[in-house]
LUMTI-985737 format. One line per 10 residues: for each residue x, y, z of C-alpha. Coordinates in Angstrom, 1 decimal, m for minus. Example, Ala and Ser with C-alpha at 12.3 -4.5 7.8 and 13.67 -1.06 7.14 Angstrom:
LUMTI-985737
12.3,m4.5,7.8 ~ 13.7,m1.1,7.1 $
//
This chain:
LUMTI-985737
139.1,83.3,72.5 ~ 135.5,83.3,73.7 ~ 133.1,85.4,71.8 ~ 131.7,88.4,73.8 ~ 128.0,87.9,74.6 ~ 125.6,90.7,73.8 ~ 124.5,93.1,76.5 ~ 120.8,92.7,77.5 ~ 118.6,95.5,78.8 ~ 116.0,93.9,81.0 $
112.7,95.6,81.7 ~ 112.2,95.0,85.4 ~ 109.0,95.8,87.3 ~ 109.7,94.4,90.8 ~ 107.6,91.4,89.9 ~ 108.7,87.8,89.9 ~ 108.8,87.3,86.1 ~ 111.1,90.1,85.1 ~ 113.4,89.5,88.0 ~ 113.8,85.8,87.1 $
114.5,86.9,83.5 ~ 117.4,89.0,84.7 ~ 118.7,86.2,87.0 ~ 118.6,83.7,84.1 ~ 120.5,85.9,81.7 ~ 123.2,86.7,84.3 ~ 123.6,83.0,85.0 ~ 123.9,82.4,81.3 ~ 126.8,84.8,81.2 ~ 125.1,87.8,79.6 $
126.0,91.3,80.7 ~ 122.6,92.6,82.1 ~ 121.3,96.1,82.8 ~ 118.1,96.3,84.7 ~ 115.8,99.2,83.9 ~ 112.6,100.1,85.6 ~ 110.2,102.7,84.3 ~ 108.5,105.0,86.8 ~ 105.0,105.4,85.4 ~ 102.2,107.8,86.2 $
100.1,107.3,89.3 ~ 97.1,109.4,90.5 ~ 98.2,111.9,93.1 ~ 98.0,110.4,96.5 ~ 97.8,106.9,95.1 ~ 101.4,106.3,94.3 ~ 101.6,103.2,96.6 ~ 98.7,101.6,94.7 ~ 100.1,101.6,91.1 ~ 100.6,97.9,90.3 $
103.8,98.4,88.2 ~ 106.0,100.8,90.1 ~ 105.1,101.3,93.8 ~ 107.9,102.3,96.1 ~ 107.9,98.8,97.4 ~ 108.2,97.2,93.9 ~ 111.1,99.6,93.2 ~ 112.9,98.6,96.4 ~ 112.3,94.9,95.6 ~ 113.7,95.3,92.1 $
116.7,97.1,93.5 ~ 117.3,94.3,96.0 ~ 117.0,91.7,93.3 ~ 119.6,93.5,91.2 ~ 122.0,93.6,94.2 ~ 121.3,89.9,95.0 ~ 122.0,88.7,91.4 ~ 124.6,91.4,90.7 ~ 123.7,93.7,87.8 ~ 123.3,97.5,87.5 $
119.8,98.8,88.1 ~ 118.4,102.1,86.8 ~ 115.0,103.9,87.0 ~ 113.8,106.1,84.1 ~ 111.0,108.6,84.5 ~ 108.3,107.7,82.1 ~ 105.4,109.3,84.0 ~ 104.6,112.2,81.7 ~ 104.7,110.2,78.4 ~ 102.7,107.4,80.0 $
100.1,109.9,81.2 ~ 99.9,111.7,77.9 ~ 99.9,108.6,75.6 ~ 98.4,105.7,77.6 ~ 96.1,107.2,80.3 ~ 94.8,109.9,78.0 ~ 94.1,107.3,75.3 ~ 92.2,105.3,77.9 ~ 90.1,108.3,78.9 ~ 89.5,109.5,75.3 $
88.4,106.1,74.1 ~ 85.9,105.7,76.8 ~ 84.6,109.2,76.1 ~ 84.0,108.1,72.5 ~ 81.9,105.1,73.6 ~ 84.7,102.6,73.0 ~ 86.3,100.0,75.3 ~ 90.1,100.4,75.0 ~ 92.9,98.0,75.6 ~ 95.7,100.2,77.0 $
98.1,97.2,77.5 ~ 98.4,96.7,73.7 ~ 99.1,100.5,73.2 ~ 101.5,100.5,76.1 ~ 103.5,97.7,74.5 ~ 103.6,99.5,71.2 ~ 104.4,103.1,72.5 ~ 106.1,102.7,75.8 ~ 107.8,99.3,76.2 ~ 108.7,98.9,72.5 $
108.7,102.7,72.0 ~ 110.3,104.7,74.8 ~ 112.1,101.8,76.5 ~ 113.2,100.1,73.2 ~ 114.8,103.4,72.2 ~ 116.8,103.3,75.4 ~ 118.5,100.0,74.5 ~ 121.3,101.7,72.4 ~ 121.4,104.6,74.9 ~ 122.4,102.2,77.7 $
124.9,100.5,75.4 ~ 122.8,97.3,75.1 ~ 122.1,95.0,72.2 ~ 118.7,93.5,73.1 ~ 115.7,94.2,75.2 ~ 114.4,91.3,77.4 ~ 111.1,91.2,79.2 ~ 109.2,88.8,81.5 ~ 106.3,88.3,79.1 ~ 105.2,84.7,78.4 $
105.7,84.6,74.6 ~ 108.0,82.6,72.3 ~ 110.0,83.9,69.3 ~ 111.3,81.8,66.5 ~ 113.1,82.6,63.3 ~ 111.3,81.3,60.2 ~ 112.7,79.8,57.0 ~ 112.4,83.3,55.4 ~ 114.5,84.8,58.3 ~ 111.4,86.6,59.6 $
110.8,86.5,63.3 ~ 107.6,84.5,64.2 ~ 105.7,85.2,67.5 ~ 104.4,82.1,69.0 ~ 102.1,81.4,72.0 ~ 103.8,80.6,75.2 ~ 104.3,77.0,76.5 ~ 102.2,78.0,79.5 ~ 98.9,78.7,77.6 ~ 97.3,80.0,80.8 $
99.9,82.8,81.0 ~ 100.4,83.4,77.3 ~ 100.7,87.1,76.5 ~ 101.1,87.0,72.7 ~ 97.8,88.8,72.3 ~ 99.2,92.1,73.6 ~ 102.2,91.8,71.2 ~ 100.1,92.1,68.1 ~ 101.3,95.6,67.2 ~ 105.1,94.8,67.3 $
107.2,95.1,64.2 ~ 110.0,92.9,62.8 ~ 112.8,95.4,63.6 ~ 111.6,95.3,67.3 ~ 111.3,91.6,67.4 ~ 114.8,91.1,66.0 ~ 116.2,92.9,69.1 ~ 113.8,91.3,71.7 ~ 114.2,88.3,74.0 ~ 111.4,86.5,75.9 $
113.3,84.1,78.1 ~ 110.1,82.8,79.9 ~ 108.3,81.6,76.7 ~ 109.2,78.0,77.2 ~ 108.7,77.9,81.0 ~ 105.6,77.3,83.1 ~ 104.7,79.8,85.8 ~ 105.3,77.2,88.5 ~ 108.8,76.7,87.1 ~ 109.4,80.5,87.2 $
108.4,80.6,90.9 ~ 110.8,77.7,91.6 ~ 113.6,79.7,89.9 ~ 112.7,82.8,92.0 ~ 113.2,80.7,95.2 ~ 116.4,79.2,93.7 ~ 117.8,82.7,93.2 ~ 116.6,84.0,96.6 ~ 114.6,86.8,95.0 ~ 112.5,88.8,97.5 $
109.3,88.7,95.4 ~ 109.3,84.9,94.8 ~ 105.7,84.5,96.1 ~ 104.4,87.9,95.0 ~ 101.0,87.7,93.4 ~ 100.5,88.5,89.7 ~ 98.8,91.8,88.9 ~ 95.6,91.1,86.9 ~ 94.4,94.7,86.3 ~ 95.5,97.9,84.7 $
98.5,99.2,86.5 ~ 97.2,102.8,86.7 ~ 93.7,102.1,87.9 ~ 94.6,102.0,91.6 ~ 91.3,100.7,93.1 ~ 90.4,98.3,90.3 ~ 87.3,100.3,89.6 ~ 87.3,101.7,86.0 ~ 84.1,103.6,86.8 ~ 85.6,105.4,89.8 $
88.8,106.1,87.9 ~ 86.9,107.6,85.0 ~ 84.8,109.7,87.3 ~ 87.8,111.1,89.1 ~ 89.7,111.9,86.0 ~ 87.0,112.8,83.5 ~ 83.8,113.6,85.6 ~ 82.1,115.0,82.4 ~ 82.0,111.4,81.1 ~ 79.0,110.7,83.4 $
76.6,112.1,80.8 ~ 73.2,110.5,81.2 ~ 71.3,109.6,78.1 ~ 68.5,107.5,76.7 ~ 68.2,103.7,76.1 ~ 66.6,102.5,72.9 ~ 66.0,99.2,71.2 ~ 66.7,98.6,67.5 ~ 63.1,99.3,66.6 ~ 63.2,102.9,67.9 $
61.4,102.3,71.2 ~ 62.7,104.3,74.2 ~ 63.1,101.9,77.1 ~ 64.8,104.0,79.8 ~ 67.9,106.0,80.7 ~ 71.6,105.3,81.1 ~ 74.1,106.8,83.5 ~ 76.9,107.4,80.9 ~ 78.0,105.3,77.9 ~ 81.4,104.7,79.4 $
79.9,102.6,82.1 ~ 78.5,99.9,79.7 ~ 80.1,97.5,77.4 ~ 78.9,95.5,74.4 ~ 77.3,92.2,75.5 ~ 76.6,93.4,79.0 ~ 73.4,92.0,80.5 ~ 73.4,92.9,84.2 ~ 73.1,96.5,85.4 ~ 71.2,98.0,82.5 $
68.3,98.7,84.8 ~ 65.4,97.8,82.5 ~ 62.6,95.3,83.3 ~ 61.7,93.3,80.2 ~ 60.0,90.0,79.3 ~ 63.4,88.5,78.1 ~ 67.0,89.5,79.0 ~ 68.3,92.5,77.2 ~ 72.0,93.1,76.2 ~ 74.0,96.1,75.2 $
74.2,96.0,71.4 ~ 75.7,99.4,70.6 ~ 76.9,102.7,72.1 ~ 76.1,105.7,69.9 ~ 78.5,108.3,71.2 ~ 77.4,110.9,68.7 ~ 73.8,111.0,70.0 ~ 74.7,109.6,73.5 ~ 72.3,106.6,73.0 ~ 72.6,103.1,74.5 $
71.1,100.5,72.1 ~ 69.9,97.3,73.7 ~ 68.3,94.1,72.4 ~ 67.8,90.4,72.7 ~ 70.6,87.8,72.5 ~ 69.7,87.0,68.9 ~ 70.3,90.6,68.0 ~ 73.6,90.6,69.9 ~ 75.1,87.9,67.6 ~ 77.7,89.3,65.3 $
78.9,87.4,62.2 ~ 81.2,90.0,60.7 ~ 83.4,92.8,62.0 ~ 85.6,95.5,60.5 ~ 89.1,95.9,62.0 ~ 91.3,98.9,61.4 ~ 95.0,99.9,61.7 ~ 96.0,96.3,61.2 ~ 99.6,95.2,61.9 ~ 100.9,92.0,60.3 $
103.8,90.5,62.3 ~ 105.7,89.5,59.2 ~ 105.4,93.0,57.9 ~ 103.5,92.1,54.8 ~ 99.7,92.2,54.1 ~ 98.5,88.8,52.8 ~ 97.3,89.1,49.2 ~ 94.4,86.7,49.6 ~ 91.8,85.9,52.3 ~ 93.0,83.5,55.0 $
91.6,81.2,57.6 ~ 92.6,81.9,61.1 ~ 91.7,81.7,64.8 ~ 90.7,85.1,66.2 ~ 90.6,86.4,69.7 ~ 88.4,89.5,70.2 ~ 89.5,90.1,73.8 ~ 92.6,89.1,75.8 ~ 90.7,86.5,77.8 ~ 88.3,85.5,75.0 $
88.3,82.0,73.4 ~ 89.6,81.5,69.9 ~ 87.1,81.7,67.1 ~ 87.5,80.2,63.7 ~ 87.2,82.9,61.1 ~ 88.0,84.1,57.6 ~ 90.0,87.3,57.2 ~ 89.9,89.4,54.1 ~ 92.3,92.3,53.8 ~ 90.7,95.4,52.3 $
92.0,98.9,51.6 ~ 93.1,101.5,54.2 ~ 94.9,98.8,56.2 ~ 91.7,97.2,57.3 ~ 90.3,93.7,57.3 ~ 86.9,92.1,57.3 ~ 86.5,89.2,59.7 ~ 83.8,86.6,59.1 ~ 83.3,84.2,62.0 ~ 82.4,80.6,61.6 $
80.0,80.9,64.6 ~ 78.6,84.3,65.6 ~ 80.3,86.1,68.5 ~ 78.6,88.2,71.1 ~ 81.1,90.7,72.4 ~ 83.2,92.1,69.6 ~ 83.6,95.6,71.1 ~ 84.8,98.7,69.3 ~ 88.2,99.8,70.8 ~ 89.2,96.2,71.7 $
91.7,94.3,69.5 ~ 91.0,91.4,67.2 ~ 94.1,89.3,67.1 ~ 94.7,86.6,64.5 ~ 96.6,83.3,64.9 ~ 97.5,80.3,62.7 ~ 97.5,77.7,65.5 ~ 100.3,78.8,67.8 ~ 101.7,81.6,65.5 ~ 100.5,85.2,66.0 $
99.8,86.6,62.6 ~ 98.8,90.2,63.6 ~ 95.9,92.2,64.9 ~ 94.1,95.5,64.8 ~ 91.4,97.6,66.5 ~ 87.8,96.5,66.2 ~ 86.0,99.4,64.5 ~ 82.4,98.0,64.1 ~ 80.2,95.1,63.6 ~ 78.9,94.9,60.0 $
//
């Protein structure tokens, strides 16, 4: 008698990746349930949300019919607005540069949606992320970079826990994007040539500044620009519109290029300086999550990414109290930005990550 295969809840978005995941699992004989989350969109811009436009929903529904699995839509608009969009607005208002994708994975995909797995009578959650999972000798689940390093999304998985990883599947982790598109054609999926979305799903016009102005107009609070020596150099248009390491658009004529060094939200000051002043050797990272669920007892050497698209930097990580770490870089970095996530790796293995609090 053949063993009954577990039921898989697939998070579908109307994109090529998640649709191929569902098709692959059905072909492998798994009972599949497709679930799409209807997320928040700005009023009047519902057709511009990159995750769940009416067209994406229709394409996801058609794919489910083509492959042959049940398809459901769950309303996640309110929780997404309250937890992700509000976080985005609040962080900018505090002078930080947030990464809502990391928080969305933690609170929405492996929060709200993960909680729906049992509700739908499923055993696992599968998504179209490019990540690999592997069980270690200690039975802990390891998160590894994807085979397609250009598409690798392990960075945004840094806050996941072992109990979530044990019930998660990433079927695309060992595939290249080109192979995924070939499979989409093979399965006759309507979105086989659909372009990948590169920006935040809820920022409809790709302009963070315009989005912030529409939703928190009070964020455009002009203030003063100073250097580290206390000299006033000019005025800024609102701290939210600048980021650490920025050179262009500061609006100050100076003998040598000036960069944004710091955003002092308390006094509404923008601090600028030379490239030498921008170099950061050490940072403090808070709210650290270790993928294996255990904080290392000693310092460790690792490769660190300080932004999703940043290069890896060799560094030493020292765990300290209050779930923080101090990271010392082998070579100084220029854009370690409060609000972004520092994510740690041992070669291909994701060790964990946390929010950058400040340069030291």
